[in-house]
Every structure is written in C-alpha cells, then in structure tokens.
C-alpha positions as CSV (number, residue, x, y, z in Angstrom):
1,M,43.1,47.6,86.6
2,S,44.9,48.5,89.8
3,E,48.6,47.8,90.2
4,G,47.9,45.1,92.8
5,T,45.3,43.4,90.7
6,R,47.6,43.6,87.6
7,H,50.4,41.8,89.5
8,A,48.0,39.2,91.0
9,V,46.5,38.4,87.6
10,T,49.8,38.2,85.7
11,D,51.5,36.2,88.5
12,S,48.7,33.8,88.6
13,L,48.8,33.3,84.9
14,R,52.6,32.8,84.9
15,R,52.1,30.0,87.4
16,V,49.6,28.1,85.4
17,A,51.0,29.0,81.9
18,P,54.7,29.8,82.4
19,D,55.3,29.9,78.6
20,A,52.5,32.4,78.0
21,D,53.3,36.0,77.0
22,I,49.8,37.2,76.0
23,V,46.3,36.3,77.3
24,R,43.4,37.1,75.0
25,I,40.1,37.8,76.8
26,S,36.9,37.2,74.9
27,V,33.2,36.4,75.5
28,S,31.7,33.6,73.4
29,E,28.3,34.3,72.1
30,P,25.5,33.3,72.3
31,H,26.3,31.5,75.6
32,G,28.2,34.3,77.2
33,L,31.1,32.0,78.1
34,W,34.1,34.1,79.1
35,L,37.5,32.8,78.0
36,A,41.1,33.7,78.5
37,R,43.3,32.1,75.8
38,A,47.1,32.1,76.4
39,Y,49.7,32.5,73.7
40,D,53.5,32.3,73.7
41,R,56.0,34.8,72.2
42,A,55.5,33.2,68.8
43,H,51.7,33.6,69.1
44,M,51.2,29.8,69.5
45,P,48.5,28.7,71.8
46,V,49.4,27.7,75.4
47,G,46.8,25.3,76.8
48,L,44.9,26.3,79.9
49,P,42.2,24.3,81.7
50,L,38.7,25.7,80.9
51,A,38.1,26.6,84.5
52,V,41.2,28.7,84.6
53,E,40.3,30.4,81.3
54,E,36.9,31.3,82.7
55,A,38.2,32.5,86.1
56,V,40.9,34.7,84.6
57,A,38.6,36.2,82.0
58,H,36.0,37.1,84.7
59,R,38.6,38.6,86.9
60,V,40.1,40.8,84.2
61,A,36.6,41.9,82.9
62,R,35.4,42.6,86.5
63,D,38.4,44.8,87.2
64,L,38.0,46.7,83.9
65,P,34.3,47.2,83.5
66,S,34.8,50.3,81.3
67,L,36.2,48.3,78.4
68,D,33.9,47.2,75.6
69,W,33.9,43.4,76.2
70,R,32.0,42.8,73.0
71,H,35.5,42.9,71.5
72,Q,38.5,40.8,72.4
73,H,41.3,42.3,74.5
74,D,44.9,41.2,75.1
75,V,46.7,41.2,78.4
76,D,50.5,41.6,78.1
77,L,51.9,39.4,80.9
78,A,55.2,41.3,81.0
79,T,53.5,44.7,81.7
80,G,49.9,43.9,82.7
81,T,48.8,46.3,79.9
82,V,45.3,45.5,78.4
83,V,44.8,46.5,74.8
84,P,42.4,45.7,71.9
85,A,43.2,42.2,70.5
86,G,46.0,42.2,68.1
87,A,47.5,45.5,69.1
88,L,50.4,43.9,71.0
89,A,51.4,41.8,67.9
90,K,51.3,44.9,65.7
91,A,53.5,46.8,68.1
92,A,56.1,44.0,68.3
C-alpha cells in the first residue's frame, strides 16, 4: 500500500471509528462479501456501518492485490501496517 493510500485509509477509519486501533479485513464466503471489522485496544469490537465495512475492505484489498485474501488480515491504524490476522495481538 502506498504511503498516501495508507494515510488516507487510516485517517478515514479514524474519523468513522475513533476508538478503533485495528481493522480486520476478511471476505465472507460463499457470497464474497468483503468486510472490515474494527477493534479497540482491548480487542473489543467497534461498530461500523456495513457500507463502511465493505468500502474499507475493498479499498485495502484493491491496493494490496498480492496478499492472499482467502485469509484475514489486520490493519494497524497507528502505523498502517497490514499483517496476517492475529499477528498484531501476538506482538503486543
């Protein structure tokens, strides 16, 4: 993800979910619904409207086509880093 895209995505997410620290991107099968679920520092869910979840997930996935999107990935909103789901919690 480019630096500009990283900042745009994280800034947008902070506006709609100011308490969020991590956003988990996933695709729901069999319907192919892309979702971006936000979590706070304690790993508790932060509610996002479905339209926002879908838009964020599509944008991140579009900007990172080389990732294997059959698996969930986390976006660290502090750094913009994208890692396999759960890796951020393990590093904390």
